[in-house]
C-alpha positions in Angstrom: 86.0 77.3 53.3 89.7 76.4 54.1 90.8 80.0 53.5 88.0 81.1 56.1 89.2 78.4 58.6 92.9 79.5 58.3 92.0 83.2 58.8 90.0 82.3 61.8 92.9 80.3 63.2 95.3 83.1 62.6 92.9 85.6 64.3 92.6 83.4 67.2 96.3 83.5 67.6 96.9 86.9 66.7 94.1 88.8 68.8 95.4 87.9 72.3 99.1 88.9 71.5 97.8 92.2 70.0 95.6 92.8 73.1 98.6 92.1 75.4 100.7 94.6 73.2 98.0 97.3 73.8 98.0 96.7 77.5 101.8 97.0 77.6 101.8 100.1 75.5 99.1 101.8 77.7 101.0 100.9 80.7 104.1 102.1 79.3 102.6 105.5 78.4 101.0 105.9 82.0 104.5 105.1 83.6 106.2 107.7 81.2 103.7 110.3 82.5 104.0 109.2 86.0 107.6 109.6 86.1 107.5 113.0 84.3 105.2 114.2 86.9 107.7 112.7 89.9 110.4 114.5 87.9 108.6 117.9 87.9 107.5 117.4 91.6 111.2 117.0 92.6 112.2 120.2 90.5 109.4 122.1 92.3 110.6 120.8 95.7 114.0 122.0 95.0 112.8 125.5 94.4 110.0 125.7 96.8 110.7 123.2 99.6 107.2 121.7 99.1 105.6 119.5 96.7 103.3 121.0 94.2 99.4 120.5 93.3 98.5 119.1 90.1 97.5 122.7 89.0 100.8 124.1 89.9 102.4 121.4 87.8 100.2 122.2 84.9 98.4 118.8 84.9 94.8 119.4 84.8 93.5 116.1 82.9 95.0 112.9 81.7 96.2 113.0 78.1 94.0 112.0 75.2 95.7 108.6 74.8 95.3 107.6 78.6 91.9 109.1 79.4 89.8 106.1 78.7 92.4 103.8 80.3 93.2 105.4 83.7 91.7 107.3 86.5 92.6 108.1 90.1 91.0 106.0 93.0 88.3 108.5 93.5 86.9 107.6 90.1 87.9 110.8 87.9 91.1 111.9 86.1 91.6 114.5 88.7 93.8 114.4 91.8 96.2 111.6 90.7 98.8 113.3 93.0 98.1 113.0 96.6 100.3 115.2 99.0 101.2 114.2 102.2 101.2 116.8 105.2 104.6 115.9 106.3 107.0 116.8 107.8 108.8 115.6 105.7 106.4 116.4 102.6 105.6 113.4 100.4 103.6 112.7 97.3 102.0 109.6 95.7 101.0 109.4 92.2 98.2 106.8 91.7 96.8 105.7 88.2 93.9 103.2 88.6 92.5 101.4 85.4 89.2 102.1 84.0 87.0 99.0 84.9 85.6 98.9 81.5 89.0 99.9 79.6 91.4 97.7 78.2 93.7 98.0 81.4 90.8 96.7 83.6 92.8 93.6 84.9 96.2 95.2 84.9 96.2 96.7 88.4 96.7 100.2 89.8 100.1 101.9 89.2 101.7 103.9 92.2 104.8 106.0 92.4 105.8 108.1 95.3 108.6 110.7 96.1 111.0 108.1 97.2 110.8 106.3 93.9 108.9 103.5 95.2 106.9 101.8 92.3 104.1 99.4 92.7 103.3 96.7 91.8 106.9 95.9 91.0 106.2 93.3 88.5 104.5 95.9 86.2 107.3 98.2 86.2 
């Protein structure tokens, strides 16, 4: 009985830490993907004087490790990049957490062509 109580106490302490670790790991993976997309956008802009659509960047769906965690504001995993009409041309990359996923309370991540990252406390 004592062993069961000790295991229960250890589990009660470890589970919240593990959950926070998972949230930070998913956020880090999303941020890495967002920075990669922004880098590809800047390269495309240098060659074409405009920003690319997701199809032109080769981004068709969320990677498997993020598919159940982040979506765009429209509610699917397409159109995470919003192009501004300009001039000058702009883009915004938006990853919103899935309401039923582990990232639900973590907030929406955004990154734009000027390098502005919101929310600042999550970056």
